N, C-alpha and C positions, 0 to 999 in steps of 0.2 A: 523306463525311468520315471520316477515321481519326484516332485519337489517337496522338501520338508521345510519347517520353519527356519532352520539355520540357513539353508540354501536361498530361501526367498529373501531373507534379510540381506544376504550377500548380493543378490541381484539388485535390490533396491538401493543399496549403498553404491554399487557400481553405477547405477543410473543417476544418482545424486552427484557423484563425482563427474560423470560425463556432462551433466548440465552445467556444473561449476566451470569446467574447462572450456565449454563452448558458449558461455554466456555473452561474450563480446560479439561473436559471429552472429548469434541469434538477435542481439540488440540491433545489429546493422541491417536486419531485414525489415524493421519497422517501416511501414509504408511512407509516413510523412518524414521529411528530412529535417525534423526539429531535433534539438540536442537532448531531448528527454526520452528517447526510445529506450524502454527498460524491460521489454518482455523477457529477455534472457536473465536479467538480474532477478526479476520477480519469480520466475520459475525455479531458478537455482536456490534462492533464499527460502522458497516454500518447501523445497525438498531437503535443504541442507540440515534440518534438525534431526534427520535420521542417520547422519554420517557416522555416528558413534555406536551403532547397534551391532558391532562386530561380534560381541560375546552373547548375542541373543540365544536363549534356549527356550524352546516351546514349540507349539504346533504352528502350522502355516496360518491357521485362522488367528491365533494370538498375534503373530507377527504382522499380518495384514491389518489387524485392528490397531495395533500400536503405531504402525506407519501412517494409517489414515488419521488417527487422532493427532499425531505430531504435525502432519501437514496441514490439517484443517486449522489449527491454531496459528500456524506460521504463515498461512496463505497471504500472498501479497499480489495486488493487482488482479485484473480479470483473468489473465492467463494462469496465474498461480491458483486462484480460486477454482477455476475449471479443472485444473490438474488435481487439486486436492479432493474435489468432489468425485472425480473419476476413481481415485483410490479409495474413497469412502464406499462407493458402490462395489468396488473390487472386494473390499473387506466383507461387505454384506453377503456377497455371493459365496464367499469361502467360509462363512460361519460354520463352526462345528467340525471342520475338516482338519485332520492331522497332516495329510499329504495331498497333493493335487497332481492331476495329469493334464494332458492337452485339452480334454473335454471340459474339465473344471475351469481351466484358464479361459477357454472360449466363452463360457457362461459368465465369468467374471468381467471379461471385456464388454459383454453385452449389458450387464447390469451397471457397470461403471459408466459406460457411455450414456445410458438412460438417466443416470443420476446427474451427470454433467449437463445434458440437454435440459433437464427439468428445472435447473436453476437459472437458465437464461431466458428472459422474457420473450425476446425475438431473435432466435438463433439465426446466425448468418452463415450460409454455406460458403465454402472457400476458406474456412478458418480451421483452428485446431479441432473443433467439433466435427467437421467433415472427415478429417483424418481418423479420429476416434471411431466415428460411425462406420466408415468403410472397413476399417480393421475388424471391428466387432462383427459386421455382417459376414465378411469372408471367413473369420474365425469360426463362427457358428456353422457356416456352410461346410467347412472342411471337417469339423468335428462330427457333423451328422453323417458324412460320407465315410467316417472311420479313418480318415487320413491322419497321419502322424501319431497314431496310437502308440503310446510308449516312447515317443520321440519328442520330448518337450523342446529340446534345443532346435530340432528341425522345424518344429511348429513356430518358434519365435523367429527363426530365420525367414520363414514364409511371411509372417506378419510384418517383419522389417521391410521385405520387398513390397508388400502391399502398401505400407505406410509411405515409403519413398515414392511409389508410383502415384499415390493420391496427392501427396505434397506437390509433386510436379504439375498436377492438374489444377491446383488452387488458383493460379492466375486466370484460368479460363472460367472459373466460377465466380470470381470477385474482380470486376473490372479495375478497381483501384490497384490491385496487385499487378495486373498486366501493364497498367499505365506506368507504374513505378519500376517495372522490370524485376520484381522479386517474388518469391514464394511467401506463404504466410509464416510469420515469425513464431506464433504459438504452435502451429503444426510442425514446424522444424524442431521446436523444443520437444514435442511429443515423440518424433522420430528419434531424437537423441536419447530419450528415456528408454525406448524399446532397444535401441542399439546397445546401451549400457547394460541392460538386463541380459541380452544375448551374449555379450562379451563375458559376463560372469558364468553363464551356462557353459561356455566354451573354455572355462578355466583360464580366461585372460581378463580378469576384472579390471575396470578402468581405475587408475590411481588418480588422486586429486593432485593437480599440478600447482594450484595456488589457492589461498583462502580468499573468501569474499572480502572486498574492502568494506570497512565499517561505515555505517551511515554517518553523515556529517554531524548529526546532533549527539553522537556518542563518542566522537573522536578527540574531544578537547581534553587538555590537562588542567588541573586546578590553577597552575601558574598563569594560564592564559587570560584569566578574568580581570577586568578593570572594575574596581569597586567605586569609581567616581560617578556621581550623578545617577544613582540608582533609586528606585522607588521603594525598595525593601530594606529595612533597617539592619537586620542581623545576618551576617555571613556565618553560616552554620555548616560544620563538617562533622560527620560521624563515620566510624567504621564499626560494623557489626559482625561478630562471629556467629554464624547461623547455628541454631539448635538442630537436633536430629530431624525434626519434622520439616525443616525448610532446606535441607541440604540436597537441592536439586536445581537444575538449570531453570531460570525464569520463575522461581518460586516467589520472588519479590515484585512481580509485575504490578500487582495492585498498589503496593506501596509507592512504586515509581509513578504510576498514573496519578495517585493522590497528590504527590509532591508537585507535579507539574501544574497543579491548580492553585498552589499557595505561595508561589514565588517565581523567580527567574534565575538566569545564569546557572542552571542546574547541570551537574555532571553526575551520572549514575553509572557505577561500575559494579557488575555482579558476576561472581562465578559460583561454583557449588559450595564453597566454604565461607565466603565473606560478601558483604555489601559495603561499598564505599560511596558516600554521598557528599557532594558540595552543593549548597543552595543558598540563595539570598532570599530571605523570607521575613515576615513580621510575626511568624508563629513558630519559633524554634522548639517550643514545648511539644507541638504536634509532630514535628520531625522526630524528636526523641521518643515520643510515645509510640509512633509507628515503627521505629527501629527496634524498640524493645520487644515488640510482638514477634520479631524474627529471630531473636537470640540475645546474646549479651553484648554490651558495648565495650569495645576495646579502646576506643578513642572518641572524645567529644571535644569540639572546639567551637566556641561561639564568640563573635565579636560584634559589638554594637557600632556599626559603621557610621551612623549619623549622630550618635552620642546624644540622643534626645531624651532617653529615659533608660532605666536599669531593667535588664531582662529578668522576668520572673518565670523560672522554669518549674513546671509541675508535670510530673510524669503521670498523665491521666488520659483516659479514653476520650475520643472526640465526642463532644456533647452538642455538635451542630444539629439544630432541629431539622426534622424531615420536612422538606419543602415540596410544593406541588410539581414544579417543573425545573429540570436542570438541562444543561447543554454541553455537548461535546462537539468540537470542531477540529477538522484536520487542516493544518496550515503550515506554511514555511515562510520564513522572512521575519525579521524582528518587528518591523512595523506592522505587518499584517497580523502577526500573533498578538501584538499589543492592542490592535483595533478590536479583535474578537474579545479579548479580556475586558477591555473598557466597556464593551456592549453587554457584558454579563455572562460570557461563556465560562463555565466552571472549569473545564479541562480542555486545553489545546494540545492535541496530539501532533507532535512535530512530524511532518511528512507532506508529500505531494508528488510532483514529478520526480522521477529517478529514485525516490526514497519512500515508496508506498508503505504505510504501516500494515502490520499483520492483523489478522482477526483477533489474536490475543491482545495486541496493543489497544485496539478499540474496545474490546470487552473489558479489559482492566480499567479503562477510563470510565466506562459506563458504571462499573461496580463501585468506583471511588466516589461517585456522586450520591449524596443522601437526598434523593428525590423520588417521588412516586412515578413520574414520567420523565424520560430523558430523550431529548431531541439530538440526533446525530447529523452533522452536516459534512459529507465526504469532500465536497468542493473539488471533485475530480471524478470523471466517469470511470476511471480505472480502479476506483476504490469502492464503487457501488456494491459489487457482489460481496466483498469482504465485510463491508458495513452491515449488509443484510444478514450475513452469517453470524456476526457478533450479536445483532439484535435477536436472532432466533435462539442464541445460546444464553441470553440473559434470562434468569429465572425469577428474580425478586422484584422486577419493576417493568413497566411498559416502556418499550423503546420505539420511537418513531424516526425513521431515516428519511430526511428530506432530500430529494434528488437534486442537490446542488452540484453542478459540474464545474463551477468556477468559484474561487474564493469571493469574488465580487457578489455572486448570488447569495453566498452564506452571510455576508455582511448585510446585504439588503434584507434578508430574512430576519436577522437579529434586530434590525431597526424597526421591523414591523411587529415585533413581539409586544403583546399587551399583558402586563402582569395581572391585571384584574380579570382576564378571560380564561376559560378552561383550555385544556390541551387540544381538543378537537377544533375549537374556534381558532386557536393560534396556528394550528397546522394549516388550515385553509388560508389564513391571512399571510403566513410566512411563505407558503408555497406560491401564492399569487405575487408577492413582492419579489421573490427570486425570479419568477418567470418574466417580470417586467423589466429586468436588467439586460441591457445589451453590452457585450464585452468585446473590446478590441485589444488584441494582444500582439506584441512584437517580439520576435526572437530571431536568431540567425540560423540559416540553413547549414547543415553539417555535411551535405553531399549534393551533387547534382541530381536533379530529379525532374519529372514532369507529372504534375497532379492536375487533373481536370482541365487539361489543355494549357496549364501554366508552366512555362519553362523556368526552372529554378537552378541557380548556380550556387555552388558551395561558397558560403560566407555572406551571401546576400541576406538582407533583412526580409523576413517573412511577416506578412500581415494576416492575422487570423481574426475572423468574425465569428463570435460565439464558438470558438474552438476549431473552426474549419478554415483551412488555408485558402485565402482569397487572392493573394498577389505576392509578388517579390519586388523589392525596391533596393536602390543603392544605399539608402540611409533611413533612419527612423522617421524623420520629418516627412520625407516623401511617402513613406508607407502610411502614416496617419492621414496625410492629405488625400491619398487615394481611397482610403476607407471611409472618409467623412460622408460622401453621398449616400452611404447605406444607412446613416442615422436619420431618424424621423423626428426632427425638432425636439431634442432632449431639453429638459429643464435644468438638469444637473449633470455635470461631468466631473468625475473624480479620477485624477491621474495618480496611479501607484507606481512610483519609481523603483526600479530594481537595483541590484548590486552593480550592474554594468552601466547604468544610466549616467550620462555626463552632464555637467552643469549647463553647457551651451545648448545641448540638445533639449534639456528640460525647458529652458527659457524660450527656445524657438518654438517648441510644440505648444507651450502655454499661450504664447502670443498668437500663433496661428489659430488655435481653437477659439480664443476670445474674438478674433476678427471674423472667423467663419460662422460662428454661432453666438452673436452678440446677446441674445436673450437668455443664454444658458449660464448658470453659475458654475465657474471652473475652480476646483480645489485640487491642490497637489499635496500628496502625502508620501512620505518615505516608506515604501513597503518592504524594501530589502529582499524581495524575492529573487532567487537565482534564475539564470537562463533567460528570463524575460525582462529586458531593461524597462519596458513600459507595458502596463496593463491599464486600460481606460474603461471605466464603468460609466455607461450612459443611461440615465433614467428620465 
């Protein structure tokens, strides 16, 4: 038995469906009991773009290439990026082949694993990489012995056993897993992929039980927007009937990224036939000009909400001059987003914990900026790999990814930007500024756990120091109080209040900080970030 392009597409679709169905269970395996564990969601969304390849016709090489391209652009989070890179290596190994057997699959596993390892600066054993590596090693060994020759289904059954055995060993390789009493979440997702592919080979393909829930920033309706007290004068709505050249999924990604930099309160809805946009902006002419590049306008509506002047609409190309440096930042929360824009960030990509942007989202934002050099601030370790992939794929400008793991570091980096300096000088200064920030974050535990000897109960407040869980407390004030000794006489403290922050908690924490650190300047800003009621930046 050999696998052709049609069968390989069915195997990949079955794997994508299996990830979709198991994403909640995979999320639950995340080591830290914080409410933003999203490995399952990231892996599922990364592979979900191939779910409609049922009618694929072509060679197995063509199919593998298409799968890899789709996944690479949709990759979200570290786990999704690693999975997409595995399939990119898989496609490289199958190049030029019409059909494949067990030996070809073994070679593809080896090349895919090498590709995934090569993208991670310091690979950690006991993770998805370990499961991939052991599967690849055993696959090559079996192929060299001539085992499973002509029996691809038997070969995948063998790989599934190896993957499950390796996954069970991950707690012995990574102490944090053992301490938390779980196996690696990414490794579990990879096992799910192999299981889904095997199910298709056995003529029992996995069916999709439910669709992924849309990210928060794309779920609103136009009626939800309050037009009071806004900074942008024109409420602009357009509906575009796409022309033939743009009738495909995500063909308007660059337009979406551009719009996010010229207004707020945006809703962007796209399918293969139309694009529907609602945005508050001071440049409705640019909205219309960008929309016309995609097709014909079936509806245009512009309202001057502030009634300060009359709109002059000119359907013209953007004449914004090319500048030296531009900025992309990933952020979530109305206040945090506004802070980045006020500091000069050109495009703020909505995302962060639980809603990691894809490679394509970041690449579209980069392309939307008319600058010779673009700095990207991921503001989340789980977005580093995706940001790096987007930087590599940018062809017309230099892209520098600053390794900011918290939005507080991104804000500090922007405050260090010197418009009169060149890109290299700014990179050094912004990196140093980001490194100089200490971040205290508070969230609530979503399950019982024990981390680094810390006993944690479901619902307790977790205190994180620079992203690492340090303690559990009954309330936010107690958590901040316990974290204070770790600070080294900061001169400035900025409190970013989240969606769940309560007025009495805010006042109590402000008072405590001023009393405990009388020489520090304390400022409170409404960040609006979800899941984390308080994030405190110390400098």
